[in-house]
C-alpha positions in Angstrom: -15.8 12.7 7.8 -15.1 11.7 4.2 -11.9 9.7 3.7 -10.5 9.4 0.3 -7.5 7.2 -0.7 -4.9 8.5 -3.1 -2.6 6.7 -5.5 0.0 6.5 -2.8 -0.6 3.9 0.0 -1.2 5.6 3.3 -1.7 9.1 1.9 -5.3 10.2 2.6 -7.5 13.2 1.9 -9.9 13.8 4.8 -12.8 16.2 4.4 -14.6 16.9 7.7 -18.4 17.5 7.7 -19.2 21.2 8.1 -22.3 22.4 9.9 -23.2 25.9 8.8 -25.6 28.6 9.3 -25.7 32.4 8.9 -22.8 32.8 11.3 -20.4 30.5 9.4 -19.6 26.9 10.1 -18.4 24.4 12.7 -16.3 21.3 11.8 -14.3 18.7 13.8 -10.8 18.7 12.1 -9.7 15.7 14.2 -11.6 13.3 16.5 -9.4 10.4 17.7 -12.4 8.1 18.4 -14.0 8.6 15.0 -10.7 8.2 13.2 -9.9 5.0 15.1 -13.1 3.6 13.8 -11.6 4.0 10.3 -8.3 2.4 11.3 -6.6 5.8 11.8 -4.9 6.0 15.2 -2.4 8.8 15.7 -1.0 10.4 18.8 -0.5 14.0 17.7 1.8 15.9 20.0 2.5 19.2 18.3 0.5 21.7 16.3 2.2 24.0 13.7 0.9 27.1 12.1 2.6 29.1 9.3 1.7 32.1 7.2 2.9 32.7 3.6 2.5 36.4 2.8 3.0 36.0 -0.9 1.3 33.7 -3.5 4.0 31.6 -5.1 5.7 30.9 -1.8 7.0 27.3 -1.7 7.8 25.6 1.6 9.3 22.2 1.2 9.9 19.5 0.3 10.6 18.5 3.9 10.8 15.4 6.1 11.9 14.5 9.6 13.9 11.3 9.7 13.7 8.5 12.3 13.7 8.2 15.2 11.6 11.4 15.1 9.7 10.8 11.9 6.3 12.5 11.8 2.9 11.8 10.5 1.1 15.1 9.6 -2.5 16.1 9.3 -2.4 19.3 7.1 -5.1 21.9 6.5 -5.5 25.4 5.3 -6.9 28.0 7.8 -7.0 31.0 5.4 -6.4 31.4 1.7 -5.5 28.4 -0.5 -2.5 26.2 -1.1 -1.4 23.3 -3.3 -0.2 20.7 -0.9 2.2 17.9 -2.1 3.5 14.6 -0.7 6.2 12.5 -2.3 6.8 8.9 -1.5 10.4 8.4 -0.3 10.1 4.9 1.2 12.9 2.8 -0.1 11.5 -0.3 -1.8 8.0 1.3 -2.4 6.5 0.6 -5.8 5.6 4.3 -5.8 9.0 5.7 -4.7 9.4 9.2 -6.1 5.7 9.5 -7.1 3.8 12.5 -5.8 0.2 13.6 -5.1 -0.9 17.2 -5.0 -4.2 18.4 -3.5 -5.6 21.9 -3.3 -6.4 22.7 0.4 -8.3 25.9 1.1 -10.3 27.6 3.8 -13.3 27.2 1.5 -13.0 23.4 0.7 -12.0 22.3 4.2 -10.0 19.4 2.8 -7.1 18.0 4.9 -4.1 15.8 3.8 -2.9 13.0 6.1 0.8 12.6 5.3 2.4 9.5 6.8 6.0 9.0 7.8 8.1 8.3 4.8 6.8 11.1 2.6 8.3 14.4 1.7 5.9 17.3 2.3 5.6 20.7 0.8 3.2 23.3 -0.5 2.9 26.4 -2.6 0.6 29.3 -1.5 -2.0 30.0 -4.2 -3.2 33.2 -2.5 -1.5 36.0 -0.4 -1.7 35.6 3.3 -2.3 31.8 3.2 -2.2 30.0 6.5 -1.3 26.3 6.9 -2.0 24.4 10.1 -0.8 20.9 10.8 -0.7 18.4 13.6 2.4 16.2 14.0 3.0 12.9 15.8 6.5 13.7 17.0 8.2 16.8 18.2 10.5 18.8 15.9 14.0 17.6 16.1 16.6 19.7 14.3 19.1 16.9 13.9 16.4 14.8 12.1 15.2 17.7 9.8 15.9 17.3 6.1 14.7 18.3 2.7 14.8 17.6 -1.1 14.8 20.3 -3.7 11.3 21.5 -4.7 11.8 21.0 -8.4 13.6 17.7 -8.5 10.5 15.4 -8.2 8.6 16.2 -11.4 5.9 18.0 -9.5 3.6 20.1 -11.6 3.6 23.2 -9.3 0.9 25.7 -10.2 3.2 28.7 -10.4 2.9 31.8 -12.5 6.5 33.0 -11.9 9.6 32.1 -9.9 8.8 30.8 -6.4 9.6 32.6 -3.2 11.9 30.2 -1.3 13.9 30.1 1.9 17.7 29.8 1.6 17.4 26.3 3.1 14.8 25.1 0.5 16.8 26.7 -2.4 19.9 24.8 -1.3 18.2 21.4 -0.7 19.7 18.4 -2.6 17.8 16.9 -5.6 15.8 13.7 -5.1 18.4 11.8 -7.4 21.1 12.5 -4.7 18.9 11.6 -1.7 19.5 8.5 0.4 16.2 7.8 2.1 16.1 6.8 5.8 12.6 5.3 5.3 11.9 1.7 4.3 8.6 0.5 2.7 
């Protein structure tokens, strides 16, 4: 497993080793023992899977507040996406900063998004699947979001995004009162 630090403390890019032959490949997307050897110890309790039918679909920017905040391990099962995390930890020297990484079925990269970050993505291809593990269960009363275009993210869009009503109505980062502390 290749582990790459990003400009935001705690946000990591994980690239599992792939073992391939004429049939395809095999890779371990998560191995608790191997990750613990690198200081990464997470208790994932829920796996999520979504499909974006159209390229240009944005989902996010989302968070789940304490006491049900979630760490997420995100990967792409089919297609390609531009995955984004934004630091929203009050007092962080990188508050409001973002990192974006292309995750695809081809490159096998994963993004480890810790608690205290907004998370979102845009589908780069039709029929893009995103799969992610979470360290807490979904809690509707802790669910929140920030408007997708209020953080200065350079989204790779070729036209207007496809958005849910919830994401289109999310407040801007400037009006957001973060429940996370650095």
